[in-house]
N, C-alpha and C positions, 0 to 999 in steps of 0.2 A: 554690344560687344561682349563677347564671351569672357568669363573670368577664369583665371588659373593662378595659383599661388606662384610666386617668383621661385625658380629652381633652387636659388640659395636657401629661402625660406624651408622649402621642401627637404633639401638636404640636412638642415638643421633638426628638423622634426624627425627626420629618419635615423639620425645619429643617435638619438635617445630611445625612440620607441622600440618595442620587441621585435624589429626586423632582423634578419640574420646579420650578425656582425655588429649589431647596436649596442651600446651601453647596458640597456635593460636586458637584453637577450644574453649578454655576456654574464651578467650577475645572475639571473635566473638559472642559467645553466651550470654555473660554478657552484652555486648552493644546492642544486640537485645533485651534482657529482659528490659534494662533501658529505650529502646525508644518504648516501647510496646503501648505507647498512641499516637505515631505519625502515621499519615495515610500512608499506603503502597499501591502502585498501582502496579499491574501486568498485562502487556499487552502481549497477544499472538498474533498469526497471524490472529484470528478470534474474540477474545473476550478482554474485559477489565474488570477486577476484581480489586475492592478497598476494602482493609481492613482497615476500618475507625479507628481502635484502641480503647482502652478502652474497649476491650472484646464485642465490638459492632459486629453483624454479617456482612459479606461482601455483597456488592452490585455489579451487574454485568450488562454489556450491550454488545451485540454482533453486529458485523459488518461483512461485506463480504458475504460469501457463504450462511449462513443461513438466510440472511435478504431478505425483499421483493424487487423484481426488480433487484437484483444483477445478477442472472443467466440470465435473460431475456436480459437485455442491453448488459452485457459482451458477450453473444453468437453473438450478432450482431457486437460488436467491433471485434470479432474474425474473422469475415468473411474477414475483410482486410488483415488477416495474413494466414488464412486457404488456400487461393487462391495461395499466393506465395509459399506455402509449397507443394502444389501439383505441381507447376511448377518445383520445385527442386526434386520432387520425379521422375517427368518425365525426367529431366536432367540426373538423376542418373541411369536411365534404369529400374525403377521399375514399372512392368506391372500392378500394382495396382493402379497407378495414375488415370486411367480412370474410373474404378468402384467406386473408392473413389469420384471422381468428381460427378458422377452420383448420388451417395447417397447424397452428399452435396446438390445438386440441388432439389433431392426429399424432403429433410428435410427443405430446405428454402420454398418450395412449402407449406409443412405443417404449418409451422409458419406463412407463409404469409396468409393462409386461416383462421387462428384464431387471427390475429393482428386486433384489432379494439379499438376504443376510449374506450368502455365499459371495456375492458380488463384492460387497464392501469388505469381507473379511479377506478373500483370496485374490480378487483383481485388483481393487483399489489398494488394499493392503497398506493403509496409513499408519505408520507406528503410533502417532499420538491419538488415534482413535481406536486403539485396541480396547475391546471390551464395550465399545459404544455401537458396534455395527448394527445390532437389531434396533436400537432405538433410532439410529440414522435411516434405516431402511423405513422405520414406521414414519419418520418426519417426511421422507421423500413421497411415499405413497400417499400420506394425508395431503400433502401440497399439490400433488398432481390431481387428486380427486376433488379437492376444494376449488382449484382453478378451472378445471374442466367443467365442473357443475355450474360454476358462475358464469362462464362463457356460454354454455349452452342455453342457460335461462335467458341470457341478454340477446343471444342469437334469435331466440323465439319471440322476445318482445324487445326490440332495439330501443324504444322509448326509454327502457330501464337502464341502458348502458351509459351511466352518468357517473361523475366523480361523486356525487352525493350517495349514490347506491354503492359504489366501490368502497367508500369509507365505512358505510354502516353494515354492509353485507359481506365484505371480503377482507379488506385490510385491518379494520378496527371495530369488529362488532362486539357488543356487550351482552354477556349472557346469552349467546347464541347456541342453540342445540346443533344447528347445521354447520356452524363453524366455530367449534368450542376453542380452538387456538387461533387467535387473530394472525393473518399473514404478516403483519408488521413485526410479530414476535418471532415467527419463522425466519424473517429476512435478518433479524438481530442474531438468531440462533446460527444460521449457515455461515454468515460473515464471521461470526466468532469461531466456528469450528475450523474454517479454512485458515484463520490467523493464529489458531491453536498450533495447527501444524507447521505453519511457516516460522512463527516464533520459536517453537520448540526445536525444529531441525536447525535453523540458522544460529540460534544463540547456543545451542549444545555444541555445535561445530566450532564456532569462534572461541568459545571458552576452552576447547579442548586443545587449541594451538599455544595457549599460554604465551599470548602477545604481551609486549610492554605497551599497554595502551597509552601511557602518557607520552610516548614518542610516536604513536601511530598518526600517519598522514592519510587523511581521508578525502576522496573525491567522490561525490555522489553525482554520476554522469549521466546526461542526457535525459530524456523524458521519462516522467515518474507519474503515470496514470494519465489523466487528461492533459491535453497540451498546455493547460493554464495552471496545472497542479504542482504542489510539492517543491516549490522554490525557496522556502524557508524552513527552519528548524521545526517550528510548529506545525507546518503543513506536511513535512516529509517524514512519514513514520519510521523510515530507514535511520534516521538521526536518533530516535527514541530507542529503537532496537539495538543499535549499536552501543549506546550510553548505558542500556541496562545489561547488555551482554558483557560489558567491561566492568560491572558492578560500580558503575558511576565514576569510573577513572578516567574515561576519554574526555579530554577538555573540549568543550564546544568550539573553542576558537580554533582547533585543528580540523574541523569539519567544513569543507567547501562544497556547497551545492553548485554545480556547473551545468546548467541545462543546455547550454550551447557547446558543451565540449563533444568532441567527435565520438561515435558510437564505439563501444567495445564488444565485439562478439567472441564467444569462445572459440570459435574455429580459426581465429586469428592467432591462437596460441599454439598452434600445432608444431612449428619448428622453433628452435633456439633463437635463431635470428630474428623471427617474428615477435618472440616473447621479449627478447631484449630491446628492440625497437619501441614496442608498446610501453613497457615499464619506463623506459627514457622519456617517452612522450608524455606519460601521466604524472611523472615526478616533475617535469618542467612545468606542466599545467598547474600542478600544486603550488611550486614555488613562484610562479608568475604572480600569484596573489600573496603568498607569505613574504616575499621580498619587500613588497609594498608596506606591509604590517610592521616588519622589523626595522625597516629605515624610518617609516613615520614615527615609531616610539623614539628614535634617537633624535629626529628633526625637531619634535616638539615635546621633548622631555620637560617636565614642570607644568604643563597644561594637563587638564583632565583627560584621562585615558578612556578609550573605548572598552566597554565590558558587555558581553552578551547579556541581554535582559533575562531575568529568571521569569519563567512563564507560569503563571498561576491562572488555572482555568476557573471562569466564573461557575456558580452553581445556580440553579433554577429555584424560584419559588412559585407560589400558586398563582402569582400575578405577573410572571415573565411573559411577555408577548413577543419579544424578539431580542436577540443578542448578536454581538459582533464576534465571538469566539466559541469553538467547540465547548459546551458545557461539561463540567466535571460530574461524576456520579457521587451522590451522597452515600450510595451502597450499591453492591452489585446487582441488586434487584430494583434499582431506581428506574421503573419502566418509563416514566415521563422523560427523563433524560436520555434513556436509550433510544427512544423513538425520535426524541428531537435531534439527537446525533445523526440519525438517518436522514431527516429532513435537511439538517445543516450541510451535510457533505454533498447532498444533490444541488442545494442552492448556492453554495459558495465555491465559485470556479477554482479557487486557490486549493481546495482540498483534494487530497486522494480520497476515493470513495472508501477504501478499506480504513480510513481513519475513524469511520463509525464505531469500530470496535478494537483498533490496534492497541492503544495506550493501555486500556483497562485489562486486555489480555497479557501484554508484555509485563505490566506492573505486578503481575501475580508470579512471574518467573524468576524469584530472586534466589530460591534455594539451588544448591548444586548436590547431587544432579536433579535437573528439572523432572517433575513428576507430572505427566500431562493429566493423569487421573485426578490430581488435586487441583486443578485449574477449574474454576467456576466459570461457565459459559452461558451469559444470560441469554434467554430465548431457547435454551436447550437443557442445561442441567436442571433448572427449576421447573421444567414443563413436561408433563406427560402427553405425548402424541398419540391419538388413538391407534390401535394396533393395527397392522396391515392386514387386511383380509383379501381373499382371492388371488 
């Protein structure tokens, strides 16, 4: 016999739950309307949209894939991961590992040929990298040369194409004349340069708006990196960015991470009616959570309250074999912690990959105005890459 709840129970259920016309939907909507003058910030995986309130039009800023230099430097970062992926393909018996390796070598050569200081200065033209173009050019050429040479050597002797050789002759060699800068350090540096640009642009833009951060309503909407990543304050670096941008004024309790919220695309803000509808929708999303908080405080007054936990990252010592959270840096040149963070974000599915560098880059951006030249980027600022030749 099939089961279905009695319609009277269904009606009682629907009378409260946030269906249209229900008690919950009514209160959520009313609270959203009463707070229509408060600023609302919606962050997606690629854009930040702020609805300032008082019927003012939204303002937007983009980051990551659509921005200058992101694809270029991220493609170089990925070399350090692409090679071990090829090794794994070979280990699993996939015959395509060799043609894929040769395709990678060919594309590296194509990039090597167009990599020059003028490209980084005039085409990429990233403001946060001004004055660093020659060094970035050296980093890119060096990474291309080292990767191609390693792949060519292993194609000539496939038995050497192993993770052991990868670590000792490519990722983390010690006192190597052939690979003077380990590719591990290059990955830290390129990740850091990308986030230097993201942090600089977004934080400068947000601070220029002079928001009332204590009243700001924040929805971090949709996917943030991998499908499993960024669903908590500790794992979503947009939370840390906004907190630092506000000079620590943004209350953690006003930031709601909503991985299942509907997508917000900038082309949906073209007309006034579309903008109004989206703003109303996201205000309702924020208050669908906030109303529960407000009512819960009144219902259970006198009992211990919820308070967001203060996150204190662990530090490594010489005997640490594993840890459950991203480690803090004892100093900005703490190489063991830096490389551990690279490993951690690859192994922990809850982490955004950019968390390898995000926090310690953002933490340096406290002064107003932000001076990108004063930011220490591990794996770059403290390393001299061999000069580009040819």
